[in-house]
Structures are given as C-alpha cells and as structure tokens.
C-alpha positions in Angstrom: 10.9 -45.9 -43.6 9.6 -43.0 -45.8 7.0 -43.9 -48.5 7.1 -41.6 -51.4 4.0 -40.3 -52.9 2.9 -37.5 -55.2 0.2 -36.5 -52.6 -0.3 -36.7 -48.9 -3.9 -36.5 -47.5 -4.5 -35.7 -43.9 -8.0 -36.8 -42.8 -10.5 -39.8 -43.9 -13.9 -38.4 -43.8 -15.6 -38.1 -46.9 -13.7 -35.0 -48.2 -10.2 -36.5 -47.9 -11.6 -39.9 -49.3 -12.8 -38.1 -52.4 -9.8 -36.4 -53.1 -7.9 -39.8 -52.8 -10.2 -41.3 -55.3 -10.1 -38.4 -58.1 -6.3 -37.8 -57.4 -6.0 -41.6 -57.9 -7.9 -41.5 -60.8 -6.0 -38.8 -62.3 -2.7 -40.9 -62.2 -1.2 -39.6 -59.2 0.4 -41.9 -56.0 -1.7 -41.2 -53.4 -1.3 -41.3 -49.2 -4.0 -41.1 -46.9 -3.8 -40.6 -42.9 -6.6 -41.0 -40.7 -6.3 -40.2 -36.9 -9.0 -42.6 -36.2 -11.2 -44.6 -38.4 -12.4 -43.7 -41.8 -15.7 -42.0 -42.1 -16.3 -41.2 -38.6 -16.7 -37.3 -37.2 -19.1 -35.1 -39.5 -19.3 -37.7 -42.0 -21.0 -40.4 -39.9 -23.2 -37.7 -38.2 -24.3 -36.3 -41.5 -27.7 -36.8 -43.4 -26.4 -37.2 -46.5 -28.9 -35.2 -48.9 -27.5 -33.9 -52.2 -29.7 -30.7 -51.8 -28.1 -28.4 -54.5 -31.6 -26.4 -54.4 -32.2 -26.3 -50.6 -28.6 -25.2 -49.8 -28.9 -22.8 -52.1 -26.2 -19.8 -51.3 -25.8 -18.0 -54.4 -25.5 -19.0 -58.5 -21.4 -20.1 -58.1 -22.2 -22.1 -55.0 -25.2 -23.5 -57.0 -23.1 -24.3 -60.1 -20.4 -25.9 -57.8 -22.9 -28.1 -56.0 -24.7 -29.2 -59.4 -21.5 -30.0 -60.7 -21.2 -32.3 -57.7 -24.5 -34.0 -58.3 -23.4 -35.3 -61.8 -19.9 -36.8 -60.2 -22.2 -38.5 -58.0 -24.2 -40.1 -60.5 -21.4 -40.9 -62.8 -19.5 -42.5 -59.5 -22.2 -44.5 -58.4 -22.6 -45.8 -62.0 -19.0 -46.7 -62.7 -17.6 -48.1 -59.1 -20.4 -50.9 -58.8 -20.3 -50.7 -54.9 -23.2 -49.5 -52.9 -23.2 -45.9 -51.6 -26.9 -45.6 -50.6 -28.0 -43.6 -54.0 -31.5 -43.0 -53.3 -33.7 -41.2 -56.2 -37.0 -39.2 -55.6 -35.8 -36.2 -54.6 -36.1 -33.6 -51.8 -39.8 -31.6 -51.2 -38.7 -28.3 -50.3 -41.7 -26.7 -47.8 -43.1 -22.9 -48.1 -44.6 -21.9 -45.2 -44.3 -18.2 -46.0 -44.8 -15.7 -48.9 -40.9 -15.5 -48.9 -40.1 -19.1 -48.9 -42.9 -19.6 -52.0 -41.3 -16.7 -54.0 -37.6 -18.0 -53.1 -38.6 -21.7 -54.7 -40.3 -19.8 -57.8 -36.8 -19.2 -59.1 -36.3 -22.7 -60.3 -37.6 -23.7 -63.6 -36.5 -27.2 -62.9 -39.0 -27.6 -59.8 -42.1 -29.0 -60.0 -44.4 -26.9 -57.3 -47.5 -28.1 -55.3 -50.3 -26.2 -54.0 -51.2 -27.0 -50.4 -54.1 -28.4 -51.4 -51.8 -30.8 -54.3 -49.7 -31.7 -51.4 -52.4 -32.9 -49.1 -54.2 -35.0 -51.7 -50.7 -36.6 -53.0 -49.4 -37.0 -49.5 -52.1 -37.1 -47.2 -50.2 -38.2 -44.2 -47.5 -35.7 -44.0 -48.5 -32.2 -42.9 -49.2 -29.8 -45.6 -47.2 -26.6 -45.6 -49.5 -23.3 -45.8 -47.5 -22.3 -48.9 -47.2 -25.8 -50.4 -43.8 -27.2 -51.5 -41.3 -27.6 -54.4 -40.2 -30.8 -55.6 -36.4 -31.0 -56.8 -35.9 -34.5 -58.2 -32.4 -34.2 -59.0 -31.7 -33.4 -55.2 -31.3 -37.0 -54.2 -29.3 -38.5 -51.5 -26.8 -41.0 -50.4 -25.3 -42.6 -47.6 -22.6 -41.0 -45.9 -20.6 -43.6 -44.4 -21.2 -46.0 -47.1 -19.9 -43.4 -50.0 -16.9 -42.4 -48.1 -15.7 -45.7 -47.8 -16.5 -46.4 -51.1 -14.3 -43.3 -52.6 -11.6 -44.7 -50.1 -12.3 -48.4 -51.4 -12.1 -47.2 -55.0 -9.0 -45.0 -54.6 -7.1 -48.2 -53.3 -7.9 -49.9 -56.3 -6.0 -47.7 -58.2 -3.0 -47.6 -55.8 -3.8 -45.1 -53.1 -2.4 -46.3 -49.7 -4.7 -45.7 -46.3 -3.4 -45.8 -43.1 -5.6 -44.9 -39.7 -4.8 -44.6 -36.2 -2.3 -41.7 -37.4 -2.2 -38.5 -35.2 -0.5 -35.7 -37.2 0.2 -32.5 -35.0 3.0 -31.1 -37.6 3.9 -31.0 -41.0 7.6 -31.0 -41.6 8.7 -29.3 -44.7 11.5 -31.1 -46.5 13.8 -30.6 -49.7 11.8 -32.9 -51.6 8.3 -31.6 -50.3 6.9 -32.4 -47.0 7.3 -35.2 -44.7 3.5 -36.3 -43.3 4.3 -39.6 -40.5 5.7 -42.3 -42.9 4.7 -39.9 -46.0 7.4 -37.8 -48.1 5.2 -36.4 -50.6 5.6 -33.4 -53.3 1.6 -31.8 -52.1 -0.2 -32.2 -49.0 -4.0 -31.6 -48.7 -5.3 -31.1 -45.2 -8.9 -32.3 -45.1 -9.4 -33.1 -41.4 -12.5 -30.9 -40.8 -12.3 -28.1 -37.8 -9.4 -29.9 -36.7 -7.4 -28.3 -39.7 -6.8 -25.3 -37.8 -4.1 -27.2 -35.9 -2.4 -27.3 -39.0 -2.9 -24.1 -40.3 -2.0 -21.3 -37.9 -4.5 -18.6 -37.6 -7.2 -20.5 -39.8 -10.5 -19.3 -38.3 -13.2 -22.0 -38.2 -16.0 -23.1 -35.5 -18.0 -26.0 -34.6 -21.9 -26.5 -34.8 -23.2 -29.3 -33.3 -26.1 -31.2 -34.5 -28.1 -34.0 -33.2 -30.1 -36.5 -35.4 -31.9 -39.9 -34.8 -33.3 -42.9 -36.8 -36.6 -44.2 -36.5 -38.4 -47.6 -37.5 -40.6 -46.4 -40.0 -40.9 -49.9 -42.3 -44.6 -49.4 -42.6 -44.6 -45.7 -43.4 -43.1 -45.4 -47.0 -42.2 -42.1 -47.7 -41.3 -41.1 -51.2 -39.2 -38.1 -51.0 -36.9 -36.5 -48.6 -38.8 -33.7 -46.6 -36.7 -30.4 -45.9 -37.6 -27.0 -44.4 -34.3 -24.3 -43.2 -32.0 -27.1 -42.4 -34.5 -29.6 -40.9 -35.5 -32.5 -42.9 -36.8 -36.2 -42.7 -34.6 -38.7 -44.9 -36.1 -42.2 -45.8 -33.5 -44.5 -46.4 -33.8 -48.0 -48.4 -33.7 -49.9 -45.8 -37.2 -48.5 -44.7 -36.0 -46.3 -41.9 -36.1 -42.5 -41.6 -33.6 -40.0 -40.2 -34.7 -37.2 -38.4 -32.6 -34.0 -38.5 -31.4 -31.7 -37.2 -30.4 -29.6 -34.4 -28.1 -26.3 -34.6 -26.2 -26.0 -32.0 -22.9 -23.3 -32.1 -19.7 -23.5 -30.6 -21.0 -26.6 -28.4 -18.1 -29.0 -28.8 -19.3 -32.4 -27.2 -20.9 -34.8 -29.4 -23.1 -36.3 -26.8 -27.0 -36.7 -27.3 -28.9 -34.5 -24.9 -32.4 -34.8 -23.7 -32.9 -31.1 -25.2 -31.9 -32.3 -28.6 -34.0 -35.2 -28.5 -37.0 -32.9 -27.7 -36.1 -30.9 -30.6 -35.9 -34.0 -33.1 -39.1 -35.0 -31.7 -40.8 -31.8 -32.7 -39.0 -31.7 -36.2 -40.5 -35.3 -36.7 -44.0 -34.0 -35.6 -43.9 -30.9 -37.6 -43.2 -32.8 -40.8 -45.7 -36.0 -40.1 -47.9 -36.0 -37.2 -47.4 -39.0 -35.2 -44.1 -39.6 -36.5 -42.3 -39.1 -32.8 -43.9 -42.2 -31.7 -42.0 -44.5 -34.0 -39.2 -46.6 -32.4 -35.8 -44.6 -32.3 -33.1 -47.2 -33.4 -30.4 -44.8 -32.9 -29.2 -41.3 -31.8 -26.2 -39.5 -32.4 -24.4 -36.0 -32.8 -21.4 -34.7 -34.9 -19.9 -31.2 -35.2 -20.3 -29.4 -38.6 -16.9 -27.4 -39.2 -18.1 -23.4 -40.3 -16.1 -21.0 -41.8 -16.3 -17.2 -41.4 -18.7 -17.0 -44.4 -20.1 -20.6 -44.6 -18.3 -21.2 -47.9 -15.8 -24.0 -47.8 -12.0 -23.2 -47.9 -10.7 -24.9 -50.9 -7.5 -24.2 -52.4 -3.7 -23.5 -51.4 -2.5 -22.7 -47.8 -1.4 -19.0 -48.4 2.6 -18.7 -47.9 2.8 -22.6 -48.4 4.0 -24.2 -51.6 1.9 -27.2 -53.0 0.2 -27.4 -49.7 -3.4 -27.1 -49.8 -6.7 -27.2 -47.7 -10.2 -28.6 -48.1 -12.4 -28.0 -45.2 -15.3 -26.2 -43.7 -18.1 -27.4 -45.3 -20.4 -26.9 -42.6 -23.9 -28.6 -44.0 -22.7 -29.4 -47.3 -19.6 -31.9 -47.1 -21.6 -34.6 -48.4 -23.3 -32.8 -51.1 -19.9 -30.8 -52.2 -17.3 -33.9 -51.6 -16.8 -34.8 -55.4 -16.8 -31.4 -56.7 -14.2 -30.6 -54.0 -12.0 -33.2 -55.2 -12.0 -32.3 -58.7 -11.1 -28.8 -58.1 -8.1 -29.7 -55.7 -7.1 -32.4 -58.1 -7.2 -29.3 -60.7 -5.1 -27.1 -58.7 -2.4 -29.8 -58.0 -2.3 -30.9 -61.6 -2.3 -27.7 -63.2 -5.7 -27.5 -64.8 -7.5 -24.1 -65.2 -9.8 -23.2 -62.7 -12.1 -20.1 -62.9 -10.8 -16.9 -61.0 -14.1 -16.4 -59.5 -14.3 -20.0 -57.6 -10.5 -19.7 -56.7 -11.4 -16.3 -54.7 -14.9 -17.4 -53.3 -13.2 -20.2 -51.6 -9.9 -18.9 -51.3 -8.7 -19.9 -47.9 -6.7 -16.7 -47.1 -10.6 -15.4 -46.5 -10.3 -17.6 -43.0 -6.7 -16.6 -41.9 -6.5 -13.8 -39.5 -3.5 -12.0 -38.1 -3.4 -9.2 -35.6 -2.9 -6.7 -37.9 -6.0 -7.8 -40.1 -9.8 -7.1 -39.7 -12.3 -9.6 -40.9 -12.8 -9.9 -44.6 -16.2 -9.4 -45.9 -18.2 -12.7 -47.3 -17.0 -13.2 -51.0 -19.6 -15.2 -53.3 -18.8 -17.8 -56.0 
C-alpha cells in the first residue's frame, strides 16, 4: 500500500538526512528511503571538518559554507543530541609565499608566524610560512550528525525506510512513486549513485583513505590542515588522519600504499605521530561533479524532482545549507539567482550534441 507524503527523499547519508529534517521542520510530510543503513557510504568515511575557509573556492561558495556553519551551531544547540560538535578551530598551514598571501585575505583569522607557532605548539612541525587559525571552522562527527538529523526529522513526523534499493522513479498522475511512497516531490540525494536515476548526469568518484590513532596522551587543541590533508582531534582523545586522493578508483578497500600515504601525512604534521597505535582504517568515495561544486536544484525536464549530490570534500560542511536550499525550492521561497545558476544540475547533464560547459561560480 502506498504511503502519501509531500516529499520522498532517496538517500540516507548526511545530505538526505539533513534535507528530511529541514523539510519536516517546515511542516511538510517526508519519507526517506535508503538502500543500505543510514549514515554509511561517503558520510561514514568523512572527516567532519566545517572548513569554510580551508575549502574556499570563491566568495559565493564561502557565503554558502558560512551559512551552513551557522545552521550547525543552531542545530546542535536546539536538538540536545550529541553530534561531536568540537570547537577550537582549524590551523591552516602555509608552506609557500602563495599560501601565505592566500590566507591573508581573511580578516577573521589569527596569523601565527613559524616562530610563534613553534612556541605555542612545540610538538607540531612548524610550517615554513606559519599558519592561520580559523576558530569558526569547527568539526562534527559525521555519522553522529547524520543520525541526529534523521532522529530529529522522525520526531517531526518523517518516516525512514532502509534496505530499499531504488532503480526507477515512476511518474504518476499524483506525482512520483518511490517504492512504497507516493510523493508530490522527489529529492535524489544518493551521492555518486544519483547518476543511476538521472540520465546523463556526470559525476566521478575520488577515493579517500583515512585512519584513526589512539593518541589520548597527545592533546591537540586544533584541527591541522593543508591542501586537503588533515589531523582531526576527536573528543575521545583519538586523532583522525586523512586523506588520500585517488581519482576514479571505485573500490573502498584500504591498501598498503594508502597506509604509507597516511603515515606520511601524520609525520608531516606531527613528528612521531605515525608510531601511535592504529585503531581503525577505512576508505570512502567522494562524489565529484564537473566543476567541484555540488548539484543542488531541479532536475532539468522534470517537474518537482530535485537533486542534491556531488559535494566532493564538502558534504558534511554544506549539508544543512544544502537542505535549506532544497527546502526553499520546494516551498517556493526566493533563492538568489546566482546561487541557483552556480549549483544548477544542468551543468552536469550532457547529451551527445552538447559540449562540456565551463565552470560556473557561486
């Protein structure tokens, strides 16, 4: 028997779960389906940094990321569920003059010279050009956060079904049939698997490997970051080291070469860190679009069908802002034209007669 909802969401990672929450909070009836368990896939493999500064692409992206940071702060204050929200901030390392100048654009950063860095953090390898501290770039625990969004959505009436594989979305006179859900609107939030439901949508996968170290006797007040590599301190005293970048590798196996790379990352930040006990190693696939900006918006040619996928390294960072953008599109709220164009899924839908579009900026 079909269950009628306003919105059916396909995908139970942090993007789908956050969309479910903000739609339910807006008063819509929501049903979410996930082919596996919740908060798996890319979500469970992520580091959890909310690095609006360290992941800067352009000013529009930065504004979107900052909105997401604010939404996280409000969310963790309101729900009363532990999401591993950890303050302190990110130390963005600068090894070159170019990196030093890039960091100087921020008026909300604290700059530490290499000497000041060494005096404050003597056990960490001082970068040649110092580092910038961004105290607003906190981090969360990805799986805990996704599950918290889902739990909060369910408390607001959303339904969640796992173990349901969707290979087709059927149009009906009343909307769309998605498994047992009959919905007026559909949101596809299945990461790189979203391409299976949207013909022609271009997305690739970039594998990343991480490891978790038992470093309870090594206090680290900040996340350390440089060019996508990081050391993240968890509240339990462990450290997450990441991440490798392996384009077009579709398995999620941990490898010897990945292990070597992760130990090199650990040593580059903190000499001797690679000698600490390894508690866990894992790998995941980051969904990458044609221009590294996510697809967020209406699927071209489909009424009331939206996609939110392809967040690459920024799925955790952008989840609540993405959810609010999808919500606004569904309920008819005004969205800035520049944002609609920058995230428009049509950027990544190619046909034989089309040529690749140039990257568009937020």
